[in-house]
Structures are given as structure tokens and as C-alpha cells.
C-alpha positions in Angstrom: -119.9 -88.8 -8.9 -117.6 -90.6 -11.3 -119.1 -92.3 -15.0 -117.3 -91.9 -18.0 -116.5 -88.3 -17.7 -119.7 -86.8 -16.4 -119.7 -83.6 -14.5 -122.4 -82.5 -12.2 -123.1 -79.0 -13.7 -125.6 -77.8 -11.4 -127.7 -78.4 -8.2 -127.7 -82.2 -8.7 -130.1 -81.8 -11.3 -127.9 -81.1 -14.6 -124.8 -82.8 -15.6 -122.9 -82.9 -18.9 -120.6 -85.3 -20.3 -119.2 -87.0 -23.5 -120.8 -89.5 -25.5 -121.9 -92.6 -23.1 -120.4 -95.9 -24.1 -122.5 -98.7 -24.7 -119.6 -101.5 -24.4 -118.6 -103.5 -23.0 -121.8 -105.0 -21.2 -120.4 -104.5 -17.6 -119.7 -100.9 -17.7 -122.9 -100.4 -19.4 -124.6 -102.2 -16.8 -122.3 -100.1 -14.1 -122.7 -97.0 -15.9 -126.5 -97.3 -16.2 -126.8 -98.2 -12.6 -124.8 -94.9 -11.4 -127.3 -92.6 -14.1 -130.3 -94.5 -11.8 -128.4 -93.7 -8.6 -128.1 -90.0 -9.6 -131.7 -90.0 -10.4 -130.8 -88.7 -14.1 -134.2 -89.5 -15.9 -133.5 -87.5 -19.2 -130.5 -87.8 -21.8 -130.5 -84.8 -24.3 -127.9 -85.7 -26.9 -126.6 -83.0 -28.8 -124.7 -85.3 -31.5 -126.4 -87.3 -34.6 -125.4 -90.6 -33.2 -125.6 -90.4 -29.3 -126.9 -92.6 -26.8 -130.1 -93.7 -28.2 -129.3 -97.2 -26.6 -129.8 -95.4 -23.2 -133.8 -95.4 -24.1 -133.9 -99.0 -24.0 -132.6 -98.7 -20.5 -135.6 -96.9 -19.4 -133.9 -93.2 -19.7 -136.1 -90.3 -21.8 -134.1 -89.5 -24.9 -133.9 -86.5 -26.6 -131.6 -85.8 -29.6 -130.6 -82.3 -31.2 -127.8 -81.5 -33.8 -125.3 -79.0 -32.5 -122.5 -78.5 -34.7 -118.9 -78.8 -32.6 -117.6 -75.7 -34.7 -114.6 -76.9 -35.5 -115.5 -78.2 -39.2 -116.2 -76.1 -42.3 -119.8 -75.9 -41.4 -119.6 -73.3 -38.3 -121.7 -73.5 -35.6 -125.6 -73.6 -35.2 -126.8 -71.2 -32.2 -130.1 -72.0 -33.0 -130.1 -75.8 -32.4 -127.8 -75.1 -29.0 -130.6 -72.3 -27.9 -133.3 -74.9 -28.8 -131.9 -77.6 -27.0 -130.8 -75.2 -23.7 -134.8 -74.3 -23.5 -136.1 -78.0 -23.6 -133.5 -78.4 -20.6 -135.0 -75.8 -19.0 -138.1 -76.8 -19.0 -137.4 -80.6 -17.6 -135.4 -78.7 -15.0 -138.4 -76.5 -14.3 -140.6 -79.9 -13.9 -137.7 -81.2 -11.2 -136.3 -83.6 -13.8 -132.5 -84.3 -14.0 -130.9 -84.3 -16.9 -127.6 -85.5 -18.5 -126.5 -83.5 -21.8 -123.8 -84.7 -23.4 -121.8 -83.9 -26.9 -119.0 -86.2 -28.3 -116.4 -85.1 -25.7 -118.4 -83.2 -23.4 -116.6 -80.1 -23.6 -118.1 -77.5 -26.7 -121.6 -78.5 -27.0 -122.4 -79.4 -23.6 -120.6 -76.7 -22.3 -122.3 -74.4 -24.5 -126.0 -75.7 -23.6 -125.0 -75.6 -19.8 -124.4 -72.1 -20.1 -127.2 -71.1 -21.6 -129.2 -73.1 -19.2 -127.2 -71.4 -16.5 -127.9 -68.0 -18.1 -131.5 -68.6 -17.9 -132.0 -70.5 -14.4 -129.6 -68.4 -12.4 -130.2 -65.3 -13.8 -125.8 -64.7 -14.7 -124.7 -62.9 -17.5 -123.1 -65.3 -20.1 -119.8 -64.4 -19.1 -120.7 -65.2 -15.6 -122.3 -68.3 -16.5 -119.6 -69.3 -18.8 -117.0 -69.4 -16.1 -119.6 -71.4 -14.0 -119.6 -74.2 -16.1 -115.9 -73.8 -16.4 -115.3 -74.1 -12.9 -117.4 -77.3 -12.4 -115.6 -78.5 -16.3 -112.7 -77.3 -17.1 -111.8 -76.7 -20.6 -115.6 -76.4 -21.3 -116.4 -74.3 -24.6 -112.8 -74.0 -25.5 -114.2 -73.6 -29.4 -113.4 -70.0 -29.8 -116.4 -69.7 -32.4 -118.7 -71.0 -29.7 -117.2 -68.8 -27.1 -117.2 -65.9 -29.1 -120.8 -66.5 -29.8 -121.4 -67.0 -26.1 -119.8 -63.7 -25.2 -120.6 -61.3 -27.9 -123.5 -63.0 -30.0 -126.3 -63.8 -28.0 
């Protein structure tokens, strides 16, 4: 399924992407319809300014601030873990979830990897490979990659 840059990360229930665009109106309407057609009910944003406008379209919206790791501030694994645990809970309730960050590579890839560790019982390296097979370039930031493979 092609929306803006959405990737089905697991079993038709977990999707990852970059920040959805709210304009122009015709694209917004088309993308909202595609989200609904995919059965996505929850949007989890990992950036401070995300996609809250989707709540007005009937989606349940949740926001976590996960740092990209490219800036001086580094990474904040506790927020990534919190978001991943929340997503795991939604998936356990048979919800379909879109997790997005700004570009759809680092933060959303980290959270998807953590989710796969929990729901599929994969080791971190295997979960990262799984996510990257579906979303090439995911977790390209060396800080996040090192944390996933060595620090979790």
C-alpha cells in the first residue's frame, strides 16, 4: 500500500512512515481514506509536531517525543521504549497502528524494532534486520543502531 511513504512493518497491523502531510486538501482526503481502508485506528507520533490533525479525522492520536539522535541532545531510549510498549499494547488489542517520525527512518524504525523484539520474540539484531527488510534505510543513525544492538 502506498500512501505518503508508509511501510507495512508487520502483519497488516503495524505500519511506519514519515510525517503525514495535511495539505493539499485533496491529498489529505485521499490519504485519510487509504488509512481507513487499511483499518488503521491509532496514530503514534514520535515527534513534537506531528499529525494531531488526524484526530480530527477520527483516528486515535498519541504523541511521544523521541529524539532523532542527530543533534547535540543525543538519543532518549526511555521514550522509545515507552512508545514501543504502548504500541505492543495496542497490537495486543488487535488495533492497527501507524507509527511515524519526521522522515520515517530512525525513530519509527527504532520503535518498530523494539515492538518486533516483544511480539515476535526476536533478538534485537534479528528484529532490526526484519524492519530493515521492510523499510530500507531504517535506523541509519549509528547512535540508535548501537543502542539497539549493544545497549538495550
